[in-house]
VOPAGU-2260 file (C-alpha; in pm, 1 decimal, decimal comma):
REM VOPAGU-2260
SITE   aa  ch    i         X         Y         Z
SITE  MET   A    0       0,0       0,0       0,0
SITE  ASN   A    1     281,5     239,8      85,7
SITE  LYS   A    2     446,3     155,0    -247,0
SITE  ILE   A    3     135,4     253,3    -439,9
SITE  LYS   A    4     112,6     586,6    -259,7
SITE  ALA   A    5     478,9     655,7    -331,1
SITE  PHE   A    6     424,2     578,8    -703,4
SITE  PHE   A    7     130,9     821,1    -732,4
SITE  LEU   A    8     320,1    1088,7    -541,9
SITE  ALA   A    9     611,7    1056,9    -789,4
SITE  ILE   A   10     376,9    1091,0   -1086,6
SITE  LEU   A   11     212,4    1394,2    -928,9
SITE  LEU   A   12     550,5    1553,2    -869,1
SITE  LEU   A   13     652,1    1499,9   -1233,4
SITE  LEU   A   14     327,2    1659,3   -1354,4
SITE  VAL   A   15     391,7    1961,4   -1132,5
SITE  VAL   A   16     746,4    1994,2   -1269,8
SITE  PHE   A   17     622,4    1970,8   -1630,2
SITE  ALA   A   18     352,9    2230,7   -1563,0
SITE  VAL   A   19     607,1    2472,6   -1415,4
SITE  LEU   A   20     844,3    2426,6   -1712,9
SITE  ALA   A   21     558,4    2473,3   -1962,0
SITE  GLY   A   22     456,4    2794,6   -1790,7
SITE  VAL   A   23     810,3    2932,8   -1796,7
SITE  LYS   A   24     860,5    2848,6   -2166,5
SITE  GLY   A   25     520,7    2981,2   -2262,1
SITE  ASN   A   26     598,6    3309,6   -2091,2
SITE  GLN   A   27     932,5    3331,3   -2273,2
SITE  ILE   A   28     768,3    3265,6   -2612,1
SITE  ALA   A   29     500,4    3526,5   -2543,0
SITE  MET   A   30     768,3    3780,6   -2457,1
SITE  MET   A   31     956,4    3698,7   -2781,9
SITE  ILE   A   32     639,0    3738,3   -2989,4
SITE  ALA   A   33     562,0    4071,1   -2826,8
SITE  SER   A   34     919,3    4184,2   -2885,8
SITE  GLY   A   35     896,9    4078,4   -3253,1
SITE  GLU   A   36     575,7    4269,5   -3303,2
SITE  GLN   A   37     735,7    4582,5   -3165,0
SITE  PHE   A   38    1054,3    4539,0   -3374,8
SITE  VAL   A   39    1090,9    4788,5   -3659,5
SITE  PRO   A   40    1353,9    4694,7   -3925,1
SITE  PRO   A   41    1605,9    4966,2   -4006,8
SITE  PRO   A   42    1555,7    5159,0   -4334,1
SITE  GLU   A   43    1709,3    5007,4   -4646,9
SITE  SER   A   44    1943,7    5219,0   -4855,0
SITE  VAL   A   45    1828,4    5237,9   -5219,6
SITE  SER   A   46    1905,1    5429,9   -5538,9
SITE  VAL   A   47    1612,3    5606,6   -5701,5
SITE  THR   A   48    1531,8    5787,4   -6024,0
SITE  SER   A   49    1227,9    5971,4   -6150,7
SITE  VAL   A   50     985,2    5838,0   -6408,4
SITE  GLU   A   51    1048,3    6057,4   -6709,8
SITE  ARG   A   52     873,0    6139,2   -7031,4
SITE  GLN   A   53    1074,6    6084,5   -7348,3
SITE  SER   A   54    1014,7    6136,5   -7719,1
SITE  TRP   A   55    1060,1    5808,4   -7905,9
SITE  ASN   A   56    1059,1    5765,8   -8280,8
SITE  ASN   A   57     811,4    5508,3   -8407,8
SITE  ARG   A   58    1033,7    5259,7   -8580,7
SITE  PHE   A   59    1054,7    4910,5   -8722,5
SITE  SER   A   60    1354,2    4692,3   -8639,2
SITE  ALA   A   61    1484,3    4389,7   -8826,8
SITE  THR   A   62    1801,5    4200,6   -8906,2
SITE  GLY   A   63    1935,6    4262,7   -9254,1
SITE  THR   A   64    2205,5    4121,1   -9480,1
SITE  VAL   A   65    2473,1    4329,1   -9652,5
SITE  LEU   A   66    2515,4    4269,9  -10026,1
SITE  ALA   A   67    2768,3    4424,7  -10260,7
SITE  ASP   A   68    2630,7    4670,6  -10513,7
SITE  GLU   A   69    2787,8    4440,8  -10772,6
SITE  GLY   A   70    2914,3    4097,2  -10683,1
SITE  VAL   A   71    3001,4    3790,0  -10886,9
SITE  MET   A   72    3193,1    3466,3  -10862,1
SITE  ILE   A   73    3446,3    3459,1  -11145,6
SITE  SER   A   74    3424,9    3114,3  -11305,2
SITE  ALA   A   75    3565,7    2929,3  -11605,8
SITE  GLU   A   76    3361,6    2946,6  -11926,8
SITE  VAL   A   77    3550,3    2673,2  -12114,1
SITE  SER   A   78    3754,8    2372,5  -12009,7
SITE  GLY   A   79    4131,5    2391,4  -11978,8
SITE  LYS   A   80    4422,5    2380,0  -11736,4
SITE  VAL   A   81    4526,2    2689,1  -11540,9
SITE  LYS   A   82    4842,0    2825,4  -11703,6
SITE  ARG   A   83    4890,4    3148,7  -11511,7
SITE  ILE   A   84    4723,8    3324,2  -11213,3
SITE  MET   A   85    4769,2    3700,0  -11236,6
SITE  PHE   A   86    4612,7    3837,7  -10919,1
SITE  LYS   A   87    4670,1    3841,8  -10544,5
SITE  ASN   A   88    4410,0    3741,8  -10289,5
SITE  GLY   A   89    4215,3    4040,3  -10156,7
SITE  ALA   A   90    4355,5    4280,7  -10416,5
SITE  PHE   A   91    4157,3    4566,1  -10569,3
SITE  VAL   A   92    4137,3    4538,9  -10948,0
SITE  GLU   A   93    4005,1    4762,8  -11223,7
SITE  ALA   A   94    3750,3    4651,0  -11479,3
SITE  GLY   A   95    3917,1    4451,5  -11759,6
SITE  THR   A   96    4216,4    4337,2  -11552,1
SITE  VAL   A   97    4339,1    3990,5  -11655,1
SITE  LEU   A   98    4294,2    3753,3  -11361,3
SITE  LEU   A   99    4372,7    3406,5  -11496,7
SITE  GLU   A  100    4493,8    3245,6  -11819,3
SITE  GLN   A  101    4416,2    2889,0  -11925,6
SITE  GLU   A  102    4632,2    2666,2  -12144,3
SITE  SER   A  103    4533,8    2734,3  -12507,7
SITE  SER   A  104    4807,9    2597,5  -12732,7
SITE  ASN   A  105    4569,8    2358,9  -12912,6
SITE  GLU   A  106    4313,7    2630,3  -12973,4
SITE  GLN   A  107    4583,5    2869,7  -13101,7
SITE  ALA   A  108    4701,4    2608,2  -13351,5
SITE  GLN   A  109    4345,4    2546,3  -13464,7
SITE  HIS   A  110    4295,8    2921,5  -13494,0
SITE  ARG   A  111    4599,2    2955,1  -13722,9
SITE  ALA   A  112    4470,8    2669,8  -13938,3
SITE  ALA   A  113    4127,3    2830,2  -13954,5
SITE  LEU   A  114    4285,4    3160,3  -14058,9
SITE  ALA   A  115    4468,3    2981,6  -14338,9
SITE  ARG   A  116    4142,8    2823,5  -14460,0
SITE  LEU   A  117    3973,8    3162,3  -14438,8
SITE  THR   A  118    4248,2    3320,8  -14650,9
SITE  LEU   A  119    4215,2    3046,5  -14911,0
SITE  ALA   A  120    3836,3    3070,7  -14915,1
SITE  GLN   A  121    3861,0    3447,6  -14960,5
SITE  GLN   A  122    4101,8    3411,5  -15251,5
SITE  ASN   A  123    3880,7    3149,7  -15418,6
SITE  TYR   A  124    3575,9    3368,6  -15381,3
SITE  ASP   A  125    3751,2    3676,2  -15517,7
SITE  ARG   A  126    3879,8    3475,2  -15817,2
SITE  LEU   A  127    3533,2    3340,7  -15898,6
SITE  VAL   A  128    3387,3    3692,2  -15876,2
SITE  GLU   A  129    3638,2    3807,9  -16140,7
SITE  LEU   A  130    3560,6    3508,0  -16359,1
SITE  ARG   A  131    3190,2    3575,2  -16325,3
SITE  ARG   A  132    3244,4    3921,7  -16469,5
SITE  ASP   A  133    3392,1    3752,8  -16772,7
SITE  LYS   A  134    3100,0    3508,3  -16769,5
SITE  ILE   A  135    3334,0    3216,5  -16719,9
SITE  ALA   A  136    3219,1    3112,6  -16366,2
SITE  THR   A  137    2858,9    3031,7  -16287,2
SITE  GLN   A  138    2648,2    3184,0  -16014,4
SITE  SER   A  139    2624,0    2844,2  -15848,5
SITE  GLU   A  140    3001,7    2828,1  -15815,9
SITE  ILE   A  141    3006,8    3174,8  -15660,6
SITE  ASP   A  142    2734,6    3077,6  -15411,7
SITE  THR   A  143    2925,5    2765,0  -15312,1
SITE  SER   A  144    3245,5    2966,6  -15268,8
SITE  LYS   A  145    3061,2    3225,6  -15062,2
SITE  GLN   A  146    2925,1    2953,2  -14836,3
SITE  GLN   A  147    3278,3    2814,4  -14788,6
SITE  LEU   A  148    3405,7    3164,5  -14708,5
SITE  ASP   A  149    3134,2    3224,5  -14450,4
SITE  SER   A  150    3197,2    2882,6  -14293,1
SITE  ALA   A  151    3571,1    2953,9  -14268,2
SITE  GLN   A  152    3496,7    3293,8  -14113,7
SITE  ALA   A  153    3265,3    3128,5  -13858,2
SITE  ASP   A  154    3540,3    2879,5  -13764,2
SITE  VAL   A  155    3783,6    3166,3  -13707,5
SITE  ASP   A  156    3530,3    3360,3  -13497,7
SITE  SER   A  157    3447,4    3052,7  -13286,9
SITE  LEU   A  158    3812,4    2979,3  -13210,9
SITE  ARG   A  159    3881,7    3347,7  -13140,6
SITE  SER   A  160    3591,8    3349,9  -12893,4
SITE  THR   A  161    3724,8    3034,6  -12724,3
SITE  LEU   A  162    4070,1    3191,3  -12692,1
SITE  GLU   A  163    3918,2    3505,7  -12540,1
SITE  LYS   A  164    3724,3    3293,5  -12288,8
SITE  LYS   A  165    4048,8    3124,5  -12186,9
SITE  ILE   A  166    4158,0    3459,7  -12044,2
SITE  LEU   A  167    3943,3    3554,7  -11741,6
SITE  ARG   A  168    3906,4    3930,0  -11681,1
SITE  ALA   A  169    3741,0    4138,1  -11409,5
SITE  PRO   A  170    3396,8    4244,6  -11541,4
SITE  PHE   A  171    3396,2    4550,7  -11314,3
SITE  SER   A  172    3619,1    4725,2  -11061,6
SITE  GLY   A  173    3615,0    4575,5  -10713,5
SITE  ARG   A  174    3794,8    4375,2  -10447,3
SITE  LEU   A  175    3885,6    4012,9  -10501,5
SITE  GLY   A  176    3831,5    3739,7  -10247,8
SITE  ILE   A  177    4049,1    3431,4  -10195,5
SITE  ARG   A  178    4113,3    3212,5  -10499,1
SITE  VAL   A  179    3999,0    2852,8  -10494,5
SITE  VAL   A  180    4216,9    2720,4  -10780,7
SITE  ASP   A  181    4587,2    2663,2  -10833,4
SITE  VAL   A  182    4818,9    2662,2  -11133,2
SITE  GLY   A  183    4781,5    2334,4  -11320,6
SITE  ALA   A  184    4422,9    2273,7  -11209,2
SITE  ASP   A  185    4199,9    2134,6  -11484,7
SITE  LEU   A  186    3899,4    2365,3  -11494,8
SITE  GLN   A  187    3562,0    2262,9  -11630,2
SITE  PRO   A  188    3296,1    2510,8  -11748,4
SITE  GLY   A  189    3142,2    2676,0  -11443,5
SITE  ALA   A  190    3433,6    2598,1  -11209,0
SITE  GLU   A  191    3470,5    2878,2  -10950,9
SITE  VAL   A  192    3793,1    3078,9  -10943,4
SITE  VAL   A  193    3755,2    3382,5  -10715,1
SITE  SER   A  194    3487,9    3618,2  -10585,4
SITE  LEU   A  195    3476,6    3981,4  -10700,5
SITE  GLN   A  196    3281,0    4237,3  -10497,5
SITE  ALA   A  197    3227,0    4606,3  -10569,7
SITE  SER   A  198    3149,8    4728,3  -10218,4
SITE  HIS   A  199    3205,3    5105,3  -10239,8
SITE  THR   A  200    2825,7    5106,1  -10241,6
SITE  VAL   A  201    2632,3    4829,6  -10065,7
SITE  ARG   A  202    2274,9    4710,0  -10052,4
SITE  VAL   A  203    2110,3    4597,4   -9729,0
SITE  ASN   A  204    1812,3    4364,5   -9767,0
SITE  PHE   A  205    1582,2    4305,3   -9470,1
SITE  PRO   A  206    1244,5    4131,0   -9425,1
SITE  VAL   A  207     925,9    4321,5   -9337,3
SITE  PRO   A  208     610,1    4132,1   -9228,7
SITE  GLN   A  209     288,6    4191,6   -9419,7
SITE  HIS   A  210     117,0    4375,1   -9131,9
SITE  THR   A  211     396,5    4635,9   -9128,6
SITE  LEU   A  212     454,3    4661,2   -9502,7
SITE  SER   A  213     181,6    4923,7   -9549,5
SITE  GLN   A  214     384,0    5162,4   -9328,8
SITE  ILE   A  215     701,6    5126,2   -9536,8
SITE  THR   A  216     747,6    5375,7   -9819,6
SITE  ILE   A  217    1035,7    5474,0  -10043,8
SITE  GLY   A  218    1254,4    5740,8   -9881,5
SITE  LEU   A  219    1195,2    5653,8   -9513,5
SITE  PRO   A  220    1509,8    5703,7   -9300,0
SITE  VAL   A  221    1705,9    5384,9   -9229,1
SITE  SER   A  222    1978,6    5334,7   -8969,9
SITE  ILE   A  223    2216,1    5040,0   -9014,2
SITE  SER   A  224    2431,8    4935,6   -8719,1
SITE  LEU   A  225    2662,7    4648,8   -8627,5
SITE  ASN   A  226    2873,8    4543,0   -8331,4
SITE  GLN   A  227    2610,5    4668,0   -8082,1
SITE  GLY   A  228    2594,5    5010,9   -8239,4
SITE  SER   A  229    2970,0    5074,4   -8258,3
SITE  VAL   A  230    2932,4    5141,1   -8633,2
SITE  THR   A  231    2623,6    5318,5   -8767,6
SITE  VAL   A  232    2543,5    5408,8   -9128,3
SITE  ASN   A  233    2239,4    5612,7   -9225,8
SITE  GLY   A  234    2043,4    5577,4   -9546,7
SITE  GLU   A  235    1687,7    5545,1   -9670,1
SITE  VAL   A  236    1449,5    5286,5   -9813,5
SITE  SER   A  237    1531,8    5256,8  -10184,8
SITE  ALA   A  238    1322,0    4959,6  -10303,1
SITE  ILE   A  239    1037,5    4734,1  -10188,9
SITE  ALA   A  240     980,2    4386,3  -10332,5
SITE  ALA   A  241     669,3    4339,1  -10542,9
SITE  GLU   A  242     577,0    4008,4  -10376,7
SITE  LEU   A  243     570,4    3839,2  -10034,4
SITE  SER   A  244     723,2    3505,7   -9946,6
SITE  SER   A  245     454,0    3236,6   -9934,6
SITE  VAL   A  246     639,5    3075,4   -9643,3
SITE  SER   A  247     722,9    3366,9   -9411,8
SITE  ARG   A  248     470,6    3624,8   -9542,1
SITE  ASN   A  249     754,9    3876,8   -9545,1
SITE  ALA   A  250     855,3    4117,4   -9818,8
SITE  ILE   A  251    1216,9    4209,9   -9884,4
SITE  VAL   A  252    1294,1    4580,3   -9848,2
SITE  GLN   A  253    1623,0    4727,0   -9965,7
SITE  SER   A  254    1838,5    5023,7   -9871,5
SITE  VAL   A  255    2140,5    5137,8  -10074,8
SITE  LEU   A  256    2421,0    5285,8   -9864,6
SITE  ASP   A  257    2751,2    5458,3   -9928,6
SITE  ASN   A  258    3035,1    5236,9   -9803,5
SITE  SER   A  259    3339,1    5446,7   -9884,4
SITE  ASP   A  260    3497,3    5366,8   -9547,1
SITE  LYS   A  261    3452,1    4988,6   -9607,3
SITE  ALA   A  262    3281,3    4944,5   -9268,9
SITE  LEU   A  263    3019,5    4710,0   -9417,7
SITE  VAL   A  264    3136,8    4383,1   -9568,6
SITE  PRO   A  265    2911,9    4178,8   -9801,0
SITE  GLY   A  266    2754,1    3892,3   -9608,8
SITE  MET   A  267    2738,1    4076,7   -9275,5
SITE  ALA   A  268    2428,6    4058,0   -9056,9
SITE  VAL   A  269    2332,0    4406,2   -8939,6
SITE  ALA   A  270    2064,0    4565,8   -8722,2
SITE  VAL   A  271    1819,7    4773,6   -8925,9
SITE  ASP   A  272    1595,9    5047,5   -8784,3
SITE  VAL   A  273    1340,4    5218,9   -9007,7
SITE  THR   A  274    1179,4    5539,1   -8877,8
SITE  LEU   A  275     809,0    5506,8   -8961,4
SITE  ALA   A  276     633,1    5818,4   -8829,9
SITE  GLN   A  277     651,5    6123,6   -8605,9
SITE  PRO   A  278     794,1    6072,3   -8252,7
SITE  SER   A  279     553,8    5977,3   -7972,4
SITE  GLU   A  280     568,5    6074,3   -7603,7
SITE  VAL   A  281     622,8    5779,8   -7365,9
SITE  LEU   A  282     678,1    5727,0   -6991,0
SITE  VAL   A  283     996,0    5529,9   -6924,8
SITE  VAL   A  284    1193,8    5385,0   -6635,8
SITE  PRO   A  285    1536,8    5217,8   -6637,9
SITE  ALA   A  286    1519,8    4841,7   -6690,2
SITE  THR   A  287    1696,3    4793,4   -6355,8
SITE  ALA   A  288    1388,0    4930,2   -6175,7
SITE  LEU   A  289    1166,8    4642,6   -6292,7
SITE  ILE   A  290    1097,1    4326,2   -6097,6
SITE  TYR   A  291     973,6    4056,1   -6333,7
SITE  ALA   A  292     743,9    3786,9   -6196,5
SITE  PRO   A  293     494,3    3534,9   -6338,5
SITE  TYR   A  294     202,5    3706,7   -6163,7
SITE  GLY   A  295     293,9    4052,0   -6292,7
SITE  ASP   A  296     577,4    4300,8   -6331,9
SITE  THR   A  297     628,0    4559,3   -6057,5
SITE  VAL   A  298     834,5    4856,3   -5949,5
SITE  PHE   A  299     889,0    5006,2   -5604,6
SITE  ILE   A  300     775,8    5368,1   -5578,4
SITE  VAL   A  301     938,6    5576,4   -5305,0
SITE  GLU   A  302     693,7    5809,9   -5125,1
SITE  LYS   A  303     640,1    5978,3   -4787,5
SITE  ALA   A  304     524,6    5758,0   -4502,6
SITE  LYS   A  305     154,7    5800,7   -4412,3
SITE  GLU   A  306     237,2    5765,6   -4042,9
SITE  GLY   A  307     542,1    5926,6   -3890,3
SITE  GLN   A  308     832,8    6063,9   -4086,1
SITE  GLY   A  309    1062,6    5927,5   -4351,0
SITE  LEU   A  310    1011,0    5743,9   -4677,7
SITE  VAL   A  311     859,5    5405,8   -4760,7
SITE  ALA   A  312     866,2    5182,7   -5067,6
SITE  ARG   A  313     532,4    5089,0   -5221,4
SITE  GLN   A  314     520,5    4799,9   -5464,3
SITE  GLN   A  315     326,4    4892,4   -5777,5
SITE  PHE   A  316     213,0    4667,2   -6063,0
SITE  VAL   A  317     290,4    4808,0   -6409,3
SITE  ARG   A  318     212,6    4721,4   -6770,6
SITE  LEU   A  319     515,2    4730,9   -6994,4
SITE  GLY   A  320     553,3    4851,1   -7351,8
SITE  ALA   A  321     852,5    4861,9   -7581,6
SITE  SER   A  322    1211,9    4871,8   -7465,4
SITE  ARG   A  323    1487,4    5088,2   -7607,1
SITE  GLY   A  324    1843,3    5077,0   -7479,8
SITE  ASP   A  325    1847,2    5108,1   -7099,9
SITE  PHE   A  326    1482,1    5217,0   -7081,4
SITE  VAL   A  327    1146,9    5035,4   -7080,7
SITE  GLU   A  328     817,5    5201,6   -7168,0
SITE  ILE   A  329     549,6    5196,1   -6893,1
SITE  LEU   A  330     194,8    5192,9   -7027,6
SITE  GLU   A  331      12,8    5181,1   -6691,3
SITE  GLY   A  332      96,8    5201,7   -6322,7
SITE  VAL   A  333     312,6    5513,0   -6282,4
SITE  LYS   A  334     306,5    5879,2   -6370,0
SITE  ALA   A  335     574,4    6127,1   -6467,5
SITE  GLY   A  336     778,9    6241,3   -6168,5
SITE  ASP   A  337     726,0    5929,1   -5954,2
SITE  GLU   A  338    1048,1    5815,3   -5790,8
SITE  VAL   A  339    1122,6    5447,1   -5846,4
SITE  VAL   A  340    1393,1    5229,4   -5694,2
SITE  THR   A  341    1662,5    5140,2   -5947,6
SITE  SER   A  342    1907,7    4959,8   -5720,2
SITE  GLY   A  343    1830,8    4742,1   -5419,5
SITE  ALA   A  344    1468,3    4664,0   -5507,1
SITE  PHE   A  345    1519,9    4288,5   -5469,5
SITE  LYS   A  346    1556,9    4323,5   -5089,1
SITE  LEU   A  347    1243,7    4535,8   -5035,4
SITE  PHE   A  348     890,1    4449,4   -4930,2
SITE  ASN   A  349     575,8    4658,4   -4956,8
SITE  GLY   A  350     569,4    4943,7   -4703,0
SITE  GLN   A  351     932,9    4908,4   -4599,1
SITE  SER   A  352    1114,4    5214,9   -4473,6
SITE  VAL   A  353    1390,2    5334,1   -4707,9
SITE  ILE   A  354    1649,3    5605,9   -4736,4
SITE  LYS   A  355    1798,9    5741,4   -5059,3
SITE  THR   A  356    2163,3    5661,7   -5117,0
SITE  ASP   A  357    2412,0    5935,9   -5198,0
SITE  SER   A  358    2589,3    5721,5   -5458,6
SITE  PRO   A  359    2594,6    5879,5   -5806,7
SITE  ALA   A  360    2335,3    5731,0   -6042,5
SITE  PRO   A  361    2457,0    5552,6   -6357,2
SITE  LYS   A  362    2404,2    5712,5   -6696,3
SITE  TYR   A  363    2104,6    5565,2   -6879,0
SITE  SER   A  364    2063,7    5595,2   -7254,7
SITE  THR   A  365    1830,8    5477,8   -7531,3
SITE  THR   A  366    2140,0    5403,7   -7742,1
SITE  PRO   A  367    2399,5    5266,7   -7501,6
SITE  THR   A  368    2744,1    5177,3   -7632,1
SITE  PRO   A  369    2891,1    4917,3   -7395,2
SITE  ALA   A  370    3268,8    4895,8   -7379,2
SITE  ASP   A  371    3512,0    4658,3   -7215,8
SITE  ALA   A  372    3649,2    4778,8   -6886,0
């Protein structure tokens, strides 16, 4: 009996100890919660800039291809081995310059033989004409002789043409590429020799979709740039294709540009901007001010606190438009003059206290030109 009482007393004592510990811990947790509720985080330091209104040109952008004003692949017209190459790779040549000569000894021999036959046919014809005056030769004999003379002349002309084709000349002035034949190579008709490009003036072809084509007219300003804008050439729309591709539904538009400084090389891919209409006024913020999210894009607007002093950050949903350089157009959500956070927005929450940093703001531009440090 005494053992049973002792057992129950022990259990009762343990319950009392657990109750005391639970009370102490509960009080500590309550104090921590109350302390957390009273805790105010320190203000975050952020960089800000004002929403500004800019004048943007309405423009169409595309990727174009540079073509030489005149460009051709010099190729063999007749068969024959390469006897002599008379140009250097990459050299500038004038129209008519001899570039390559093919072996033509057989054709030259045939040409001499044809000339001899032509001389004989001419003499026979002249003799028969004299005899006809004396009514010794018949008209039939003269006709036959004339046919032989014309045939001999045709043989001479054909061989002369073949000999001329064995000498390849530059059809126009321009810069040569890199040759793809060597001395001794046996060329067949159509075999490529070297590229020739006249690139003092270049053409830039770029595609325009059918829904934009109605806005493109001859004479619109065109800006061609490459290497992220490090080189820019200005021109205008010079031609519009008469048909659209049945696959892409695009029409090819062309601009002819002066390329005296040789900045544009045929085959280059370039960025093309066509100015379509008068400039329009837009509200813009730097791209660094935007927080992109699946549920919507936002910015943090810095404004005076409703209670107390200081500044707070308010998260604001925005609807985005076009982007240009460092700026993004805002269609809805902000107004001109609003101050938005451009640096440090990722660490903010709605209603958080902030202070403006004294650090100098970076330079934003619609046409930035990045450079290596």
